[in-house]
C-alpha positions in Angstrom: 43.1 -84.6 -44.0 39.7 -83.4 -44.9 38.3 -84.6 -48.6 38.6 -81.1 -50.1 42.4 -80.6 -48.9 43.0 -83.8 -50.7 41.6 -83.3 -54.1 43.2 -79.9 -53.8 46.5 -81.1 -53.6 46.3 -83.4 -56.2 44.4 -81.1 -58.5 47.8 -78.5 -58.0 50.0 -81.6 -57.8 48.4 -82.2 -61.7 49.2 -78.9 -62.8 52.8 -78.9 -61.3 53.1 -82.5 -63.6 52.0 -80.6 -66.8 54.0 -78.1 -66.4 56.8 -80.7 -65.7 55.6 -82.3 -69.3 55.9 -79.0 -70.6 59.7 -78.3 -69.3 61.0 -81.9 -70.6 59.2 -80.7 -74.4 60.9 -77.1 -74.0 64.1 -78.5 -72.9 64.9 -80.9 -75.3 63.6 -79.1 -78.4 65.3 -75.8 -77.6 68.9 -77.7 -76.5 69.2 -78.6 -79.8 67.7 -75.5 -81.6 70.0 -73.2 -79.9 72.9 -72.4 -82.5 76.2 -70.5 -82.0 78.7 -70.0 -80.2 77.3 -68.2 -77.4 74.4 -70.5 -76.9 76.6 -74.1 -76.4 77.1 -73.9 -72.7 73.4 -73.3 -71.9 72.5 -75.7 -74.6 74.4 -78.6 -72.8 72.8 -77.0 -69.3 69.2 -77.6 -70.9 70.1 -81.4 -71.9 70.9 -82.0 -68.2 67.7 -80.0 -66.9 65.3 -82.1 -69.6 66.9 -85.4 -67.5 65.9 -83.7 -64.2 62.8 -82.7 -65.0 61.8 -85.9 -66.1 63.1 -86.9 -62.8 60.5 -84.3 -61.0 57.8 -85.7 -63.3 58.1 -89.5 -61.8 58.4 -88.1 -58.2 55.2 -85.7 -58.8 53.1 -88.6 -60.5 53.7 -90.9 -57.5 52.6 -88.1 -54.9 49.7 -88.0 -57.1 49.4 -91.7 -57.1 49.8 -92.1 -53.3 46.9 -89.5 -52.7 44.6 -91.7 -54.6 44.8 -89.2 -57.8 45.5 -90.0 -61.7 48.1 -88.3 -63.2 47.9 -86.0 -66.1 49.1 -87.0 -69.1 48.7 -83.7 -70.7 51.4 -81.2 -71.0 51.1 -77.2 -71.2 51.8 -76.0 -74.4 55.4 -75.0 -75.4 56.3 -71.7 -76.8 57.7 -72.6 -80.6 60.3 -69.9 -81.7 63.3 -70.1 -83.6 64.9 -66.8 -81.7 67.5 -68.2 -79.1 66.7 -65.6 -76.4 62.8 -66.0 -76.7 63.1 -69.7 -75.8 65.5 -68.8 -72.8 63.0 -66.4 -71.7 59.9 -68.7 -72.2 61.8 -71.1 -70.1 62.7 -68.5 -67.2 58.8 -67.8 -67.6 57.9 -71.3 -67.0 60.4 -71.7 -64.1 59.5 -68.9 -62.4 55.7 -70.1 -62.7 57.0 -73.4 -61.6 58.9 -72.0 -58.4 55.9 -70.2 -57.1 53.9 -73.2 -57.5 55.9 -75.8 -55.6 56.3 -72.8 -52.7 52.1 -73.5 -52.5 52.6 -76.7 -52.6 55.3 -77.3 -49.8 52.8 -75.3 -47.8 49.7 -77.3 -48.7 51.6 -80.1 -48.1 52.7 -79.3 -44.5 49.0 -78.0 -43.7 47.6 -81.7 -44.4 50.5 -83.2 -42.0 52.1 -84.7 -45.5 55.7 -83.9 -44.2 57.7 -86.2 -46.0 56.0 -85.2 -49.4 56.8 -81.7 -48.6 60.6 -83.1 -48.6 60.4 -84.3 -52.0 58.9 -81.1 -53.3 61.3 -79.1 -51.5 64.1 -80.6 -53.4 62.4 -80.4 -56.6 61.8 -77.0 -56.0 65.9 -76.4 -54.7 66.5 -77.4 -58.6 63.8 -76.1 -60.0 65.9 -72.6 -58.3 68.9 -73.7 -60.2 67.4 -73.8 -63.2 66.3 -70.0 -62.9 69.6 -69.3 -62.0 71.4 -71.1 -65.2 68.6 -69.4 -67.3 69.2 -66.3 -66.0 72.9 -65.9 -66.4 72.5 -67.1 -70.2 70.2 -64.0 -70.4 72.3 -61.8 -68.8 69.5 -61.0 -66.3 69.0 -60.6 -62.4 67.6 -63.8 -61.0 63.9 -62.7 -60.3 62.8 -62.1 -57.1 60.4 -64.8 -56.4 59.7 -63.9 -52.4 56.6 -62.7 -52.9 52.9 -64.4 -54.6 52.6 -63.4 -58.3 50.4 -60.4 -58.2 47.9 -59.6 -60.9 48.6 -56.9 -63.2 47.2 -53.6 -62.0 44.0 -52.5 -63.1 44.0 -49.4 -65.2 43.0 -46.2 -62.9 39.8 -44.9 -63.2 39.1 -42.3 -66.2 38.9 -38.6 -64.7 35.8 -37.3 -65.4 36.2 -33.5 -66.8 35.6 -30.9 -64.3 32.9 -28.2 -65.5 
């Protein structure tokens, strides 16, 4: 297995680990900050998500160690807000990024012949997609279509030159 592919996978897994830490913190905090009868069910679900994200972080850290890397200790920033819909939308946005990243990580693992690692990540991916569904339902929105890779924002069309 080429060293650059291994290094790229370790780097990607560490980015994933930072996102898992972010999710743990967000789910712990948001589950306690959500107020009102309409949010009690999703608040309980977020507590469960926090535990699942911790298990994901442990699995990802093990994979980084297996590859000879050092697991990161730094989470991505957590959005702080008092607005329940903003909390849930921030969680959904983070889950969307996580699903995209894990799909790429599965491809990387399989290309390198790390099939067992790919299976670990597939199981995490399955749970992350369940989190997407839970959050989308709580927000009353459709589950985002994650079948295509994220596209950068479209460039503005060129300015029109006035005709003479």
